C-alpha positions as CSV (number, residue, x, y, z in Angstrom):
1,M,14.5,-13.5,8.6
2,R,15.0,-10.5,10.5
3,R,17.7,-9.1,8.2
4,N,15.9,-10.1,4.9
5,L,12.8,-8.4,6.0
6,D,14.6,-5.2,7.1
7,T,15.9,-5.2,3.6
8,I,12.4,-5.7,2.2
9,L,11.0,-2.6,4.0
10,F,13.6,-0.2,4.0
11,P,16.6,-0.9,1.9
12,Y,18.0,2.1,1.8
13,K,17.5,3.2,5.4
14,V,17.7,0.3,7.8
15,M,17.3,1.6,11.5
16,P,16.7,-1.3,13.9
17,G,15.3,0.7,16.5
18,N,13.0,2.1,14.3
19,S,9.1,1.7,15.5
20,L,7.8,1.5,11.8
21,L,10.2,-1.3,11.1
22,H,9.1,-2.9,14.3
23,L,5.5,-2.6,13.5
24,Q,6.3,-4.4,10.3
25,H,7.7,-7.5,11.9
26,Q,4.3,-7.4,14.0
27,I,2.4,-7.6,10.5
28,V,4.3,-10.4,9.3
29,R,3.9,-12.6,12.2
30,C,0.1,-11.8,12.5
31,S,-2.1,-15.0,12.2
32,T,-5.4,-13.3,13.6
33,C,-7.9,-14.1,10.9
34,P,-8.3,-17.9,10.0
35,R,-9.8,-17.4,6.8
36,L,-7.1,-15.2,5.5
37,V,-4.4,-17.6,6.9
38,E,-5.7,-20.4,5.2
39,H,-6.2,-18.8,1.8
40,R,-2.7,-17.0,1.8
41,E,-1.1,-20.5,2.7
42,R,-3.1,-22.6,0.4
43,I,-2.3,-20.3,-2.5
44,A,1.3,-20.4,-1.4
45,V,1.5,-24.2,-1.9
46,E,-0.8,-24.6,-4.9
47,K,1.0,-21.7,-6.5
48,A,0.0,-20.4,-10.0
49,K,1.6,-22.7,-13.0
50,R,3.4,-19.5,-14.2
51,Y,5.2,-19.4,-11.0
52,R,5.4,-23.2,-10.2
53,D,9.2,-22.5,-9.6
54,W,8.7,-19.7,-6.9
55,D,8.8,-20.0,-3.3
56,Y,5.9,-18.2,-2.2
57,W,5.9,-15.7,0.7
58,G,2.6,-16.9,2.0
59,K,2.4,-14.3,5.0
60,P,1.0,-10.9,5.7
61,V,2.6,-8.5,3.3
62,P,4.3,-5.6,5.4
63,S,4.3,-1.8,4.1
64,F,7.1,-0.7,2.2
65,G,8.8,2.6,1.8
66,D,10.5,5.6,3.3
67,P,9.5,6.2,6.9
68,D,10.1,10.2,6.6
69,A,7.7,10.3,3.6
70,R,5.5,13.1,2.9
71,L,3.4,10.8,0.4
72,L,1.3,7.9,1.8
73,I,-0.5,5.6,-0.3
74,I,-3.1,3.3,0.7
75,G,-4.2,0.0,-1.2
76,L,-6.7,-2.8,-0.7
77,A,-4.7,-5.8,-0.1
78,P,-1.9,-7.8,-1.4
79,A,-2.6,-9.8,-4.8
80,A,-2.6,-13.9,-4.3
81,H,0.1,-14.1,-6.8
82,G,1.5,-10.6,-6.5
83,G,2.4,-9.7,-3.0
84,N,1.7,-13.0,-1.6
85,R,4.3,-14.6,-4.0
86,T,6.9,-11.9,-3.7
87,G,6.7,-10.5,-0.3
88,R,6.5,-6.8,-1.2
89,I,3.3,-4.8,-1.6
90,F,2.3,-4.3,-5.2
91,T,5.1,-6.5,-6.5
92,G,4.9,-8.9,-9.4
93,D,1.6,-8.1,-10.7
94,R,0.0,-5.6,-13.3
95,S,-1.6,-3.5,-10.6
96,G,2.4,-3.0,-9.2
97,D,3.4,-2.2,-12.9
98,W,1.1,0.7,-13.1
99,L,1.8,2.0,-9.7
100,Y,5.5,1.8,-9.8
101,G,5.6,3.1,-13.4
102,A,3.6,6.3,-12.1
103,L,5.9,6.7,-9.1
104,Y,9.0,6.5,-11.1
105,R,7.7,9.0,-13.7
106,A,6.8,11.5,-10.8
107,G,10.0,11.2,-8.8
108,F,9.1,9.2,-6.0
109,A,10.7,5.6,-7.0
110,N,14.2,5.0,-8.5
111,Q,13.0,2.5,-11.2
112,P,9.6,2.1,-13.0
113,T,9.4,-1.8,-12.2
114,S,9.0,-4.0,-9.1
115,V,9.7,-7.7,-10.1
116,H,10.7,-9.2,-6.5
117,K,11.8,-8.0,-3.0
118,N,15.7,-8.1,-4.1
119,D,15.3,-6.0,-7.3
120,G,16.9,-2.8,-6.0
121,L,13.5,-0.6,-6.0
122,E,13.7,2.3,-3.5
123,L,11.0,4.6,-2.7
124,R,11.6,8.4,-2.0
125,D,9.4,10.3,0.0
126,C,6.8,7.9,-0.6
127,Y,5.3,5.0,1.8
128,I,2.7,2.4,0.8
129,T,0.5,0.6,3.2
130,T,-2.9,-1.3,2.6
131,A,-6.2,-1.7,4.4
132,V,-5.5,-5.2,4.9
133,H,-2.2,-7.3,4.6
134,C,-3.2,-10.5,3.7
135,A,-4.2,-11.9,0.3
136,P,-8.0,-12.4,0.5
137,P,-10.3,-14.8,-1.4
138,D,-11.6,-13.1,-4.7
139,N,-9.7,-10.0,-3.5
140,K,-12.5,-9.3,-1.1
141,P,-11.8,-8.9,2.5
142,L,-14.6,-9.3,5.1
143,P,-15.6,-6.3,7.4
144,E,-14.2,-8.1,10.3
145,E,-11.0,-8.3,8.6
146,F,-10.8,-5.0,7.8
147,T,-11.5,-4.1,11.6
148,T,-8.8,-6.4,12.6
149,C,-6.2,-4.8,10.3
150,L,-7.3,-1.4,11.4
151,H,-4.8,-1.0,14.2
152,Y,-2.1,-1.2,12.0
153,L,-2.9,1.5,9.9
154,L,-3.7,3.4,13.2
155,Q,-0.2,3.0,14.3
156,E,1.2,4.0,10.9
157,L,-0.6,7.1,10.5
158,T,0.9,8.2,14.0
159,L,4.5,7.2,13.4
160,L,4.4,8.6,9.9
161,K,4.8,12.1,11.3
162,Q,5.9,13.8,7.7
163,A,3.2,12.5,5.8
164,R,1.2,15.6,4.2
165,V,-0.6,14.0,1.1
166,V,-2.5,10.8,1.0
167,V,-3.4,8.7,-2.1
168,A,-6.3,6.4,-1.7
169,L,-6.2,3.8,-4.3
170,G,-9.9,2.8,-4.6
171,Q,-12.9,3.9,-2.8
172,I,-12.2,1.0,0.2
173,A,-8.9,2.5,0.7
174,F,-10.4,5.9,0.8
175,T,-12.9,4.7,3.4
176,A,-10.2,3.0,5.5
177,Y,-8.1,6.2,5.8
178,L,-11.3,8.3,6.9
179,T,-12.2,5.6,9.3
180,A,-8.7,5.4,10.8
181,R,-8.7,9.3,11.1
182,R,-11.7,9.2,13.3
183,A,-10.6,6.5,15.6
184,L,-7.6,8.5,16.3
185,S,-9.7,11.7,16.9
186,L,-8.3,13.4,13.7
187,S,-11.0,15.9,12.3
188,V,-12.9,14.7,9.3
189,P,-15.1,17.2,7.5
190,S,-18.8,17.3,7.4
191,P,-20.2,16.2,4.9
192,I,-18.0,12.9,4.6
193,P,-15.8,13.3,1.5
194,R,-16.8,11.5,-1.4
195,F,-14.6,9.2,-3.2
196,G,-14.0,9.9,-6.8
197,H,-11.1,9.6,-9.4
198,G,-9.0,12.9,-8.9
199,A,-10.9,14.1,-6.2
200,T,-8.8,16.4,-4.1
201,F,-9.5,17.2,-0.3
202,T,-7.9,19.6,2.2
203,L,-8.5,18.1,5.7
204,P,-8.7,20.1,8.9
205,D,-5.0,19.3,9.7
206,E,-3.9,20.5,6.4
207,V,-3.3,16.7,5.0
208,I,-4.2,16.5,1.6
209,L,-6.5,13.5,0.5
210,L,-6.4,12.3,-3.3
211,G,-8.7,9.7,-4.6
212,S,-7.5,7.2,-7.3
213,Y,-9.3,4.1,-9.0
214,H,-7.4,1.1,-8.1
215,P,-5.1,0.0,-10.8
216,S,-6.7,-3.2,-11.0
217,Q,-7.2,-5.3,-14.2
218,Q,-11.0,-4.5,-13.9
219,N,-10.4,-1.1,-14.0
220,T,-7.4,-0.9,-16.5
221,F,-8.6,-3.6,-19.1
222,T,-11.8,-1.9,-19.2
223,G,-10.3,1.6,-19.9
224,R,-12.4,2.9,-16.8
225,L,-8.6,3.8,-15.7
226,T,-6.1,5.2,-18.2
227,R,-2.4,5.7,-17.8
228,E,-2.8,9.0,-18.2
229,M,-5.6,9.2,-15.8
230,F,-3.5,7.4,-13.2
231,Q,-0.2,9.4,-13.9
232,A,-2.3,12.8,-13.4
233,V,-2.9,11.9,-9.8
234,F,0.9,11.2,-9.0
235,D,1.9,14.3,-10.8
236,Q,-0.5,16.3,-8.8
237,A,0.9,14.5,-5.6
238,R,4.4,15.4,-6.5
239,T,3.3,19.2,-7.0
240,L,1.5,19.0,-3.7
241,V,4.6,17.4,-1.9
242,G,7.1,19.5,-3.7
243,R,10.6,18.5,-4.8
244,E,12.3,19.2,-1.5
245,S,11.7,18.5,1.9
């Protein structure tokens, strides 16, 4: 299990003593929220008919990416038949198709698809986490579940020392990031930045926060979020990060 998880997290930079890697092992072992544990494990047993031959992950889904990343992406939570099935965040669902396609075109990923955890995907200068690491019922974590998972985000923000650009996928992720900053005694502007697609804020420590609609089917099927709109966010992130460290 340890070797497999290491490969999921940092397939191109496995560092056994790395604190981020240790944190991801802690996340995968978490069983603090009874409602989320029951849901993720039940889904892993019941499965979707189209995935009946899959051995579902059924555990908290770890973060994924480059520990030296300058771009940090924050999502909401794993999908029941996406990350909860494959064991990698934004993998095996339509939201992931949108996200990794955009990251590939912006030069943050080595391929545009993310199908399963052994498909060779690598992120370059990019790290992806979520506000909640377990698939929630109806894609709606409870407030106390956000609070429980917050300490993982706090540790990641502390350990990701090179992160200078943050893309928040959806208002909940946007709020989670600002909440985490306050918890870490990092400055937050007054008035509080307001979420909006394409909204850009330079925070007091020069971190740049970008807002984006989440690439959920609710947004993409209705046309609220188009591929051009979504790509523009990551093209902007690429411009802000630059091409070379």
